[in-house]
N, CA, C and O of each residue as an XYZ file, in Angstrom:
644
protein
N       4.452     18.736      7.940
C       3.912     17.400      7.940
C       4.736     16.555      8.908
O       5.958     16.680      8.989
N       4.037     15.703      9.631
C       4.714     14.801     10.555
C       4.329     13.368     10.215
O       3.282     13.104      9.625
N       5.206     12.457     10.606
C       4.990     11.034     10.376
C       5.000     10.330     11.714
O       5.741     10.710     12.620
N       4.166      9.291     11.841
C       4.180      8.529     13.075
C       3.707      7.109     12.828
O       2.965      6.823     11.888
N       4.164      6.232     13.707
C       3.703      4.856     13.707
C       2.253      4.838     14.185
O       1.896      5.529     15.139
N       1.435      4.054     13.522
C       0.022      3.978     13.888
C      -0.228      2.739     14.729
O       0.369      1.687     14.500
N      -1.108      2.872     15.695
C      -1.459      1.761     16.560
C      -2.523      0.871     15.939
O      -3.142      1.223     14.935
N      -2.723     -0.274     16.548
C      -3.666     -1.257     16.026
C      -5.072     -1.075     16.562
O      -5.975     -1.817     16.175
N      -5.279     -0.124     17.429
C      -6.603      0.005     18.024
C      -7.137      1.412     17.949
O      -6.477      2.337     17.476
N      -8.343      1.540     18.427
C      -8.973      2.840     18.621
C      -9.011      3.735     17.419
O      -9.368      3.317     16.318
N      -8.632      4.992     17.645
C      -8.728      6.016     16.609
C      -7.859      5.699     15.398
O      -8.275      5.934     14.264
N      -6.652      5.165     15.622
C      -5.766      4.864     14.495
C      -6.386      3.805     13.585
O      -6.367      3.946     12.362
N      -6.926      2.762     14.172
C      -7.527      1.684     13.390
C      -8.679      2.227     12.546
O      -8.775      1.922     11.357
N      -9.534      3.011     13.142
C     -10.661      3.599     12.416
C     -10.169      4.525     11.303
O     -10.736      4.537     10.210
N      -9.137      5.286     11.572
C      -8.605      6.213     10.572
C      -7.969      5.465      9.405
O      -8.130      5.868      8.253
N      -7.245      4.377      9.690
C      -6.661      3.572      8.614
C      -7.774      3.086      7.689
O      -7.685      3.236      6.470
N      -8.808      2.511      8.263
C      -9.913      1.990      7.457
C     -10.592      3.096      6.657
O     -10.926      2.898      5.489
N     -10.799      4.252      7.273
C     -11.450      5.350      6.568
C     -10.620      5.821      5.377
O     -11.147      5.991      4.277
N      -9.331      6.030      5.597
C      -8.467      6.517      4.514
C      -8.363      5.480      3.409
O      -8.527      5.818      2.236
N      -8.096      4.225      3.754
C      -7.963      3.182      2.737
C      -9.243      3.071      1.919
O      -9.197      3.086      0.689
N     -10.367      2.963      2.583
C     -11.613      2.744      1.864
C     -12.065      3.951      1.053
O     -12.684      3.796      0.001
N     -11.764      5.132      1.528
C     -12.101      6.341      0.772
C     -11.198      6.465     -0.457
O     -11.680      6.691     -1.567
N      -9.903      6.316     -0.256
C      -8.945      6.469     -1.354
C      -9.044      5.333     -2.369
O      -8.773      5.540     -3.552
N      -9.424      4.148     -1.929
C      -9.507      2.990     -2.825
C     -10.613      3.137     -3.861
O     -10.657      2.374     -4.826
N     -11.502      4.099     -3.679
C     -12.539      4.332     -4.683
C     -11.930      4.587     -6.059
O     -12.583      4.354     -7.076
N     -10.685      5.063     -6.100
C     -10.010      5.302     -7.376
C      -9.854      4.009     -8.181
O      -9.717      4.052     -9.403
N      -9.874      2.869     -7.503
C      -9.703      1.577     -8.175
C     -11.008      1.013     -8.713
O     -10.994      0.084     -9.521
N     -12.128      1.558     -8.279
C     -13.429      1.047     -8.737
C     -13.513      1.220    -10.259
O     -13.298      2.315    -10.778
N     -13.823      0.151    -10.952
C     -13.909      0.186    -12.400
C     -12.568      0.043    -13.097
O     -12.521     -0.081    -14.321
N     -11.468      0.057    -12.336
C     -10.133     -0.098    -12.913
C      -9.642     -1.525    -12.692
O      -9.134     -2.171    -13.609
N      -9.800     -1.998    -11.482
C      -9.404     -3.377    -11.202
C     -10.547     -4.302    -11.629
O     -11.684     -3.850    -11.766
N     -10.267     -5.563    -11.837
C     -11.333     -6.483    -12.251
C     -12.485     -6.484    -11.241
O     -12.274     -6.451    -10.028
N     -13.690     -6.521    -11.773
C     -14.888     -6.471    -10.926
C     -14.902     -7.595     -9.903
O     -15.426     -7.426     -8.803
N     -14.328     -8.748    -10.257
C     -14.332     -9.872     -9.316
C     -13.335     -9.690     -8.177
O     -13.321    -10.496     -7.246
N     -12.506     -8.659     -8.225
C     -11.557     -8.377     -7.143
C     -12.034     -7.204     -6.284
O     -11.471     -6.961     -5.216
N     -13.057     -6.476     -6.728
C     -13.593     -5.345     -5.974
C     -14.596     -5.869     -4.948
O     -15.379     -6.773     -5.240
N     -14.565     -5.303     -3.761
C     -15.572     -5.642     -2.758
C     -15.830     -4.416     -1.891
O     -15.012     -3.499     -1.817
N     -16.973     -4.425     -1.245
C     -17.380     -3.321     -0.364
C     -17.401     -3.795      1.076
O     -18.043     -4.807      1.356
N     -16.748     -3.135      1.990
C     -15.754     -2.095      1.713
C     -14.508     -2.720      1.106
O     -14.302     -3.931      1.188
N     -13.689     -1.890      0.503
C     -12.482     -2.396     -0.150
C     -11.606     -3.123      0.867
O     -11.095     -4.205      0.578
N     -11.428     -2.542      2.049
C     -10.711     -3.223      3.130
C     -11.649     -3.324      4.333
O     -11.844     -2.347      5.056
N     -12.226     -4.506      4.544
C     -13.037     -4.688      5.751
C     -12.151     -4.719      6.998
O     -10.951     -4.981      6.910
N     -12.742     -4.453      8.135
C     -11.994     -4.428      9.403
C     -11.265     -5.746      9.653
O     -10.152     -5.746     10.179
N     -11.879     -6.864      9.282
C     -11.236     -8.165      9.501
C      -9.960     -8.311      8.671
O      -8.996     -8.937      9.112
N      -9.956     -7.733      7.473
C      -8.759     -7.785      6.637
C      -7.643     -6.953      7.267
O      -6.486     -7.374      7.290
N      -7.991     -5.777      7.776
C      -6.986     -4.960      8.465
C      -6.418     -5.729      9.648
O      -5.204     -5.737      9.853
N      -7.269     -6.370     10.423
C      -6.793     -7.161     11.563
C      -5.817     -8.244     11.108
O      -4.790     -8.467     11.748
N      -6.139     -8.913     10.006
C      -5.254     -9.941      9.472
C      -3.918     -9.381      9.026
O      -2.879    -10.007      9.234
N      -3.937     -8.210      8.417
C      -2.690     -7.576      7.986
C      -1.823     -7.210      9.189
O      -0.608     -7.413      9.172
N      -2.442     -6.679     10.216
C      -1.704     -6.340     11.428
C      -1.110     -7.594     12.069
O       0.043     -7.589     12.498
N      -1.893     -8.658     12.131
C      -1.407     -9.918     12.698
C      -0.268    -10.508     11.867
O       0.599    -11.199     12.400
N      -0.273    -10.233     10.556
C       0.778    -10.732      9.666
C       2.037     -9.875      9.719
O       3.013    -10.158      9.025
N       2.017     -8.825     10.542
C       3.221     -8.016     10.719
C       3.298     -6.748      9.905
O       4.361     -6.130      9.841
N       2.207     -6.334      9.276
C       2.229     -5.059      8.559
C       2.223     -3.945      9.601
O       1.302     -3.847     10.411
N       3.247     -3.116      9.574
C       3.355     -1.971     10.481
C       2.896     -0.734      9.715
O       3.514     -0.344      8.725
N       1.825     -0.129     10.172
C       1.282      1.038      9.497
C       1.891      2.319     10.033
O       2.117      2.478     11.233
N       2.150      3.229      9.099
C       2.639      4.563      9.409
C       1.666      5.565      8.817
O       0.949      5.267      7.861
N       1.650      6.734      9.385
C       0.760      7.760      8.890
C       1.457      9.084      8.703
O       2.477      9.370      9.330
N       0.885      9.887      7.828
C       1.334     11.265      7.629
C       0.217     12.165      8.137
O      -0.953     11.985      7.800
N       0.604     13.132      8.953
C      -0.357     14.080      9.502
C      -0.041     15.472      8.992
O       1.117     15.875      8.888
N      -1.094     16.183      8.682
C      -0.962     17.594      8.313
C      -1.906     18.362      9.226
O      -3.107     18.097      9.268
N      -1.346     19.306      9.947
C      -2.123     20.119     10.901
C      -2.887     19.234     11.884
O      -4.037     19.512     12.225
N      -2.226     18.161     12.336
C      -2.811     17.276     13.333
C      -3.822     16.277     12.800
O      -4.380     15.493     13.569
N      -4.066     16.291     11.505
C      -5.032     15.376     10.895
C      -4.294     14.283     10.126
O      -3.403     14.576      9.329
N      -4.666     13.022     10.364
C      -4.091     11.910      9.610
C      -4.626     11.962      8.190
O      -5.838     11.888      7.983
N      -3.739     12.088      7.207
C      -4.163     12.256      5.814
C      -3.633     11.168      4.884
O      -4.040     11.095      3.724
N      -2.727     10.320      5.381
C      -2.185      9.246      4.548
C      -1.729      8.107      5.438
O      -1.307      8.306      6.577
N      -1.826      6.901      4.883
C      -1.350      5.711      5.589
C      -0.543      4.855      4.618
O      -0.759      4.878      3.407
N       0.384      4.107      5.186
C       1.196      3.200      4.387
C       1.750      2.152      5.329
O       2.174      2.454      6.445
N       1.738      0.923      4.864
C       2.288     -0.154      5.676
C       3.613     -0.637      5.134
O       3.906     -0.511      3.944
N       4.405     -1.190      6.025
C       5.642     -1.852      5.636
C       5.667     -3.188      6.372
O       5.349     -3.273      7.558
N       6.048     -4.214      5.645
C       6.024     -5.567      6.195
C       7.331     -6.266      5.847
O       7.709     -6.351      4.678
N       8.004     -6.756      6.851
C       9.213     -7.538      6.620
C       8.798     -8.984      6.374
O       8.172     -9.621      7.221
N       9.155     -9.481      5.207
C       8.864    -10.866      4.844
C      10.174    -11.482      4.358
O      10.725    -11.095      3.328
N      10.646    -12.440      5.124
C      11.924    -13.090      4.844
C      13.015    -12.054      4.555
O      13.423    -11.339      5.470
N      13.494    -11.950      3.327
C      14.637    -11.098      3.010
C      14.272     -9.785      2.321
O      15.148     -9.115      1.774
N      12.987     -9.404      2.339
C      12.561     -8.164      1.686
C      11.644     -7.356      2.597
O      11.110     -7.866      3.582
N      11.475     -6.091      2.247
C      10.484     -5.227      2.873
C       9.411     -4.938      1.824
O       9.715     -4.480      0.723
N       8.166     -5.208      2.177
C       7.051     -4.946      1.278
C       6.362     -3.650      1.678
O       6.071     -3.437      2.855
N       6.102     -2.792      0.714
C       5.259     -1.631      0.945
C       3.830     -2.118      0.735
O       3.517     -2.720     -0.292
N       2.966     -1.853      1.713
C       1.597     -2.370      1.675
C       0.602     -1.246      1.924
O       0.863     -0.349      2.726
N      -0.503     -1.288      1.260
C      -1.648     -0.421      1.541
C      -1.265      1.060      1.651
O      -1.397      1.674      2.710
N      -0.797      1.604      0.553
C      -0.380      3.012      0.503
C      -1.533      3.861     -0.025
O      -1.901      3.764     -1.196
N      -2.090      4.683      0.838
C      -3.256      5.488      0.466
C      -3.172      6.882      1.067
O      -2.746      7.065      2.207
N      -3.589      7.862      0.266
C      -3.694      9.253      0.703
C      -5.156      9.664      0.546
O      -5.781      9.369     -0.472
N      -5.691     10.336      1.539
C      -7.063     10.835      1.441
C      -7.222     11.610      0.130
O      -6.366     12.428     -0.207
N      -8.296     11.366     -0.604
C      -8.447     12.019     -1.915
C      -8.275     13.533     -1.892
O      -7.707     14.099     -2.826
N      -8.750     14.193     -0.853
C      -8.639     15.656     -0.807
C      -7.210     16.141     -0.543
O      -6.933     17.336     -0.646
N      -6.306     15.223     -0.205
C      -4.912     15.585      0.048
C      -3.949     14.998     -0.988
O      -2.732     15.113     -0.844
N      -4.495     14.373     -2.025
C      -3.646     13.781     -3.054
C      -3.021     14.859     -3.932
O      -3.524     15.977     -4.048
N      -1.913     14.478     -4.538
C      -1.177     15.342     -5.470
C      -0.532     16.548     -4.787
O      -0.365     17.608     -5.391
N      -0.176     16.363     -3.514
C       0.529     17.408     -2.759
C       1.854     16.893     -2.205
O       2.469     17.550     -1.366
N       2.299     15.724     -2.666
C       3.575     15.185     -2.229
C       3.534     14.403     -0.928
O       4.578     13.970     -0.439
N       2.363     14.216     -0.362
C       2.255     13.542      0.933
C       2.598     12.063      0.825
O       3.368     11.540      1.631
N       2.028     11.388     -0.170
C       2.322      9.964     -0.351
C       3.796      9.722     -0.614
O       4.383      8.787     -0.071
N       4.389     10.556     -1.440
C       5.817     10.419     -1.735
C       6.675     10.652     -0.515
O       7.658      9.945     -0.292
N       6.302     11.649      0.280
C       7.066     11.933      1.499
C       6.959     10.770      2.485
O       7.945     10.403      3.125
N       5.771     10.196      2.607
C       5.599      9.048      3.507
C       6.374      7.844      2.989
O       6.998      7.128      3.772
N       6.342      7.617      1.699
C       7.113      6.511      1.117
C       8.605      6.695      1.386
O       9.292      5.745      1.760
N       9.101      7.902      1.197
C      10.530      8.159      1.437
C      10.873      7.997      2.917
O      11.967      7.544      3.251
N       9.960      8.358      3.795
C      10.180      8.167      5.228
C      10.367      6.676      5.539
O      11.285      6.305      6.270
N       9.509      5.836      4.989
C       9.620      4.395      5.228
C      10.846      3.819      4.531
O      11.550      2.981      5.095
N      11.097      4.262      3.319
C      12.250      3.750      2.573
C      13.558      4.144      3.246
O      14.550      3.420      3.154
N      13.562      5.280      3.915
C      14.780      5.741      4.579
C      15.237      4.826      5.693
O      16.419      4.814      6.035
N      14.325      4.061      6.264
C      14.703      3.153      7.341
C      14.862      1.714      6.854
O      15.252      0.837      7.624
N      14.565      1.474      5.591
C      14.678      0.119      5.047
C      16.139     -0.201      4.748
O      16.891      0.646      4.265
N      16.516     -1.410      5.038
C      17.896     -1.836      4.775
C      17.939     -3.002      3.791
O      19.005     -3.542      3.492
N      16.775     -3.376      3.298
C      16.708     -4.525      2.401
C      15.993     -4.130      1.111
O      15.456     -3.030      0.985
N      16.004     -5.033      0.187
C      15.276     -4.840     -1.062
C      13.816     -4.546     -0.729
O      13.209     -5.208      0.112
N      13.265     -3.535     -1.410
C      11.860     -3.163     -1.190
C      11.053     -3.560     -2.420
O      11.481     -3.360     -3.556
N       9.884     -4.122     -2.168
C       8.961     -4.500     -3.225
C       7.603     -3.881     -2.939
O       7.218     -3.695     -1.784
N       6.893     -3.570     -3.996
C       5.511     -3.111     -3.868
C       4.719     -3.751     -4.993
O       5.176     -3.810     -6.134
N       3.542     -4.224     -4.664
C       2.640     -4.766     -5.662
C       1.465     -3.829     -5.836
O       1.000     -3.212     -4.878
N       0.991     -3.725     -7.060
C      -0.201     -2.913     -7.327
C      -0.942     -3.525     -8.503
O      -0.436     -4.417     -9.184
N      -2.121     -3.040     -8.723
C      -2.929     -3.527     -9.831
C      -2.299     -3.108    -11.160
O      -1.854     -1.969    -11.303
N      -2.262     -4.014    -12.121
C      -1.626     -3.747    -13.411
C      -2.271     -2.577    -14.144
O      -1.584     -1.848    -14.860
N      -3.567     -2.386    -13.982
C      -4.262     -1.300    -14.688
C      -4.274      0.013    -13.910
O      -4.846      0.997    -14.379
N      -3.661      0.044    -12.745
C      -3.576      1.279    -11.952
C      -2.321      2.037    -12.382
O      -1.345      2.132    -11.638
N      -2.371      2.567    -13.586
C      -1.191      3.199    -14.172
C      -0.660      4.354    -13.324
O       0.551      4.566    -13.262
N      -1.550      5.099    -12.673
C      -1.119      6.207    -11.823
C      -0.271      5.707    -10.655
O       0.678      6.378    -10.249
N      -0.601      4.539    -10.114
C       0.175      3.989     -9.002
C       1.553      3.551     -9.481
O       2.553      3.776     -8.800
N       1.603      2.929    -10.643
C       2.892      2.494    -11.196
C       3.793      3.702    -11.428
O       4.970      3.674    -11.067
N       3.256      4.753    -12.021
C       4.032      5.976    -12.273
C       4.517      6.582    -10.956
O       5.657      7.036    -10.863
N       3.653      6.592     -9.938
C       4.031      7.112     -8.628
C       5.258      6.378     -8.098
O       6.228      7.013     -7.685
N       5.224      5.060     -8.107
C       6.357      4.292     -7.570
C       7.603      4.470     -8.428
O       8.710      4.543     -7.893
N       7.449      4.541     -9.734
C       8.613      4.773    -10.594
C       9.243      6.124    -10.296
O      10.468      6.246    -10.302
N       8.428      7.144    -10.036
C       8.960      8.468     -9.680
C       9.786      8.412     -8.402
O      10.641      9.267     -8.172
N       9.532      7.415     -7.580
C      10.233      7.296     -6.308
C      11.266      6.175     -6.319
O      11.564      5.581     -5.283
N      11.804      5.894     -7.494
C      12.950      5.007     -7.597
C      12.652      3.527     -7.704
O      13.574      2.714     -7.633
N      11.396      3.150     -7.871
C      11.041      1.744     -8.055
C      11.063      1.417     -9.543
O      10.759      2.261    -10.386
N      11.427      0.182     -9.845
C      11.490     -0.278    -11.224
C      10.431     -1.353    -11.433
O      10.332     -2.306    -10.660
N       9.646     -1.185    -12.486
C       8.612     -2.159    -12.822
C       9.264     -3.427    -13.351
O      10.074     -3.377    -14.277
N       8.914     -4.554    -12.765
C       9.456     -5.845    -13.174
C       8.567     -6.471    -14.251
O       7.416     -6.073    -14.430
N       9.109     -7.436    -14.950
C       8.309     -8.150    -15.947
C       7.135     -8.834    -15.253
O       7.184     -9.108    -14.054
N       6.086     -9.106    -16.016
C       4.915     -9.771    -15.432
C       5.299    -11.122    -14.843
O       4.789    -11.503    -13.790
N       6.196    -11.855    -15.511
C       6.604    -13.172    -15.030
C       7.377    -13.064    -13.717
O       7.114    -13.813    -12.777
N       8.324    -12.136    -13.654
C       9.099    -11.950    -12.416
C       8.187    -11.469    -11.298
O       8.317    -11.902    -10.153
N       7.269    -10.576    -11.629
C       6.337    -10.071    -10.632
C       5.453    -11.170    -10.080
O       5.241    -11.245     -8.870
N       4.934    -12.026    -10.951
C       4.076    -13.124    -10.506
C       4.833    -14.059     -9.570
O       4.289    -14.531     -8.573
N       6.086    -14.319     -9.901
C       6.908    -15.176     -9.031
C       7.067    -14.550     -7.644
O       6.947    -15.235     -6.629
N       7.337    -13.246     -7.612
C       7.503    -12.553     -6.327
C       6.193    -12.471     -5.555
O       6.186    -12.616     -4.332
N       5.100    -12.244     -6.245
C       3.793    -12.198     -5.571
C       3.488    -13.535     -4.903
O       2.957    -13.575     -3.793
N       3.821    -14.611     -5.575
C       3.598    -15.934     -4.982
C       4.538    -16.185     -3.809
O       4.163    -16.843     -2.838
N       5.746    -15.666     -3.898
C       6.752    -15.922     -2.869
C       6.548    -15.096     -1.602
O       6.740    -15.603     -0.497
N       6.159    -13.825     -1.750
C       6.151    -12.919     -0.599
C       4.773    -12.456     -0.127
O       4.651    -11.969      0.997
N       3.756    -12.591     -0.932
C       2.414    -12.152     -0.564
C       1.518    -13.368     -0.349
O       1.799    -14.454     -0.855
N       0.462    -13.178      0.389
C      -0.575    -14.204      0.544
C      -1.839    -13.660     -0.109
O      -2.729    -13.135      0.561
N      -1.898    -13.798     -1.429
C      -3.034    -13.278     -2.184
C      -3.520    -14.352     -3.145
O      -2.767    -15.260     -3.497
N      -4.772    -14.253     -3.570
C      -5.315    -15.255     -4.497
C      -4.644    -15.198     -5.875
O      -4.115    -14.164     -6.282
N      -4.679    -16.307     -6.562
C      -4.084    -16.390     -7.900
C      -4.684    -15.349     -8.848
O      -3.969    -14.787     -9.678
N      -5.964    -15.093     -8.734
C      -6.605    -14.096     -9.609
C      -5.993    -12.718     -9.402
O      -5.855    -11.958    -10.361
N      -5.629    -12.386     -8.185
C      -4.988    -11.097     -7.927
C      -3.580    -11.085     -8.513
O      -3.125    -10.060     -9.021
N      -2.900    -12.206     -8.443
C      -1.566    -12.302     -9.043
C      -1.649    -12.059    -10.549
O      -0.804    -11.369    -11.119
N      -2.662    -12.624    -11.184
C      -2.843    -12.472    -12.636
C      -3.071    -11.023    -13.044
O      -2.782    -10.655    -14.182
N      -3.575    -10.207    -12.153
C      -3.966     -8.838    -12.493
C      -3.109     -7.785    -11.795
O      -3.487     -6.615    -11.723
N      -1.950     -8.209    -11.280
C      -1.079     -7.295    -10.534
C       0.318     -7.251    -11.123
O       0.705     -8.110    -11.916
N       1.061     -6.242    -10.726
C       2.467     -6.094    -11.102
C       3.271     -5.827     -9.840
O       2.717     -5.481     -8.796
N       4.588     -5.992     -9.949
C       5.488     -5.726     -8.824
C       6.559     -4.752     -9.292
O       7.059     -4.836    -10.413
N       6.894     -3.827     -8.399
C       8.011     -2.910     -8.622
C       9.004     -3.117     -7.490
O       8.624     -3.483     -6.378
N      10.285     -2.880     -7.782
C      11.320     -3.065     -6.753
C      12.224     -1.855     -6.681
O      12.387     -1.092     -7.633
N      12.815     -1.717     -5.477
C      13.773     -0.637     -5.235
C      14.860     -1.193     -4.350
O      15.796     -0.476     -3.997
């Protein structure tokens, strides 16, 4: 498996959207219906994330991009953003390996936010050294470091490493 920085255009951009939107199907029916939309990540949202400084990385297996994950420096922390593995490649250690690759270069406190009812995501991050924060502490951090609606804050949690 190899890891590489992903570009903002062309094939990389299309691949990011494909992987995110395909893998995000796992959240359908888990997250509140008022937070679900089709596609889960529209192209304009990806453009906004890139403009906000989210640097996307990918994991390739046999030359095929199979996972994406973003890292964003916001003030004094590094945020893990949009971590997705293609469904057919899940549960093979790819997401964990990509997370460790990004964490290996981080020099600051790392935070990740996820949906409170996405128990599999919380367990994944805990397996990789993240600690689930209280709902109150998480809400404070979501307001401080993310630009998301209040409804998403109400239905999300934060883990730190």
